[in-house]
C-alpha positions, 0 to 999 in steps of 0.5 A: 470248315468242319471240325477235325475227326475223331481217329477212325479206329475207334471201335463201337461200344457195344449195347445189347439192347435187352439190358433192364428195362430192353426199350427205346430210351436206351437207344435215345441215351446211347445216340445222344451221347455218342453224337456229342462225344464222337464215340461210335456205338453198335446198340443189338437186339434194339427194343428186345424186351418189345413183344414181337413185331413191336420190337427194333426201330420204330418211325419215331425213332428212325426220324432222331437217327436220321436227323443225328447221322445227318448232322454229325456227318455219321455213317451207320448200318441198320437204319430203317424201320424195324431193324434190331441192330444198329451201328452209328459213327459220328465223324463231327460235334458240330459244323461252323455256320457258313452263309447259305452261298458257300454252303450250297458251293460246298454241296455242289463240290461234295456232289451230294444233293441231299437237303442241308439238315439247317437253314440259315435265316438271315437279316441284313447280313447278320445271321439271326436262327438256323432252323431244322425240320423233322417229319414223320409218317406216322403220329410217332412220338415228337417228345421222344424225338425230342429227347434223343436230340435235345442234349446235342441241339444244347451242348454240341455249339453247331450254331456257333462260328469261333469267332461268332460273338453271340449265340444263334437260336434254333428252331426245330419243328418235328411233326409226329404225334403230340399225344401218344399212348405210353409216351410224354405229352406235349403238356408235359414237356412244356409244363414239367421238362421244360420248366425245370430244365430252365428253373433247376438246371440253369438252361436258358428256358426253351419255348414250343408252339403248337401248330396242330395236335397229332393224336394216336387214339380214336382216328390217327392225325400227325401233327406238329411242333416247334421248339426254340431253342437257345443252345449252350455258348461255347466252352460253357460247362453246366454246373452240378446241380442239387435236387433236394428239399421239395418245400410243400404243394402249392399248387397244382395245375389241370389240363384237360382235353377232351371231345365236348364242353360237358366232359371237360366241366365234369372232369374239372369238376371231379378233379377240382373236388379230389384236390381240394380233398387232399390240400384245401390250401392249394391253388387250382390252375387250369392251362389247357381246357381244349377241345379233344375232336373225338370221344375216344380222346380224353386225356389228364395231366395234373402237375404239383408245384412246390414251394421250392419251384419244383414240378412233378406230373402224372397223366393218363391218355385214356386208352381202355374200351368204352363200349358200355360206358358212359362220358361221366363213368369215363371220365372219373376212371380217368380222374381217378387214375391220375389222382391216385398216381400224383398221390403216389408221386408226393408220398414219397417226397421227392423232388422228380416225378418217376418220368422226370427222373430218367430224362435228368440222367444226361445233364447229370452225365454232362455237367461238373462234380457231382449232380445228385437228384432226389427221387425221394425217401425208400424209393429206388430209382427206376427201371427206365433210370437204372437203364440211362444210368447203365447206359452212361456208364457204357458210352462216356463211363460216369458213374452212379453211387447208390444215393443216385449221385453222379460223378459228371464229365465236365463236358465243354460245349464244343468240345472234341472229347476224344482229345481229352487229356491227350489221349484216345478216347477209349483211354479217356473212358478207362480215365472217367471210370477210375475218377467216379469210383 
């Protein structure tokens, strides 16, 4: 059976896509919160601050919209590439697990021939996992799709029956780009985002299987990654968290992708020398040292790990012209930029890097109490973070104070949010705004 549908009269929250940063992050977070709370959204001028033809929905945005629309039985308007306007009306927060035969009967009864979002895997009549597949025809960022759907995967409880006493693991495979310009890489997500979620927010560790790399540089290629996720149990509420007191720099994890061994060795030597000059006592680890397959594919990620278990990362997928430059000179530019960026992060003393800061906003909004994230001394929140906070405030009514602390929703996994306090969702949002102030 399906979760009870929210009232059909709920008006969509209007979001101007040119607000603050004016990029795709605004849409991704709005979709995440809409899918969980069943609050309809209407986003106009999507990615309106992106110039010319690159504004509007890209393939990676569309992949996330389509998956969330399918899994929430949402009705949509404007769901196509380059669309600058989208209406998204979810009608359920999750579907109770059925057997494959029951599911097929439901599909036949509905006359709906489309492929189901989830495939149920059974062993000895016991449901052991659910798996889903998301494809893109271009190397759009796999990790940006994950950013949009991860809150739903964790908090929707779409894999559990009410009477079920165990949590059913999820496997989500996404095809697209793993190393894409101006997007998080699979290395950054695996070494910074996911460890921080498990170690600092107590979310069950999420693991990844990299089947093939997907590149936006050199000859474009489509890759594939599977994410192994254990959703949070029904009625679970994420505890408030306080990310403070970073501690001392203890280790640096160095990941290198370059076309040939000589180039990787050169980058490795340069990074090692500069890190030891910066902090002679640190431990240097090399989790990834891999052939990239093209002279136009050079990537470096440095992850600083502190004595209190925080991770801050800076990276660069080299995207400048290399004509007239030797491999040695290109490697030197790569190392110089990433080292400079990492030092800049460490100088502020914060517990997160600028890319991690905005990705924690959705968890602050869903948690109980006032969750806080120390971004560093005399450091203003990034434009991406300000945008994310604005979206959370508009869609679900959470508020952030001048220190970046958020009065969270105390969202219970699987809850029908619009029923809260016996009122409609619009009244609930008003109440949350009053609480946050």
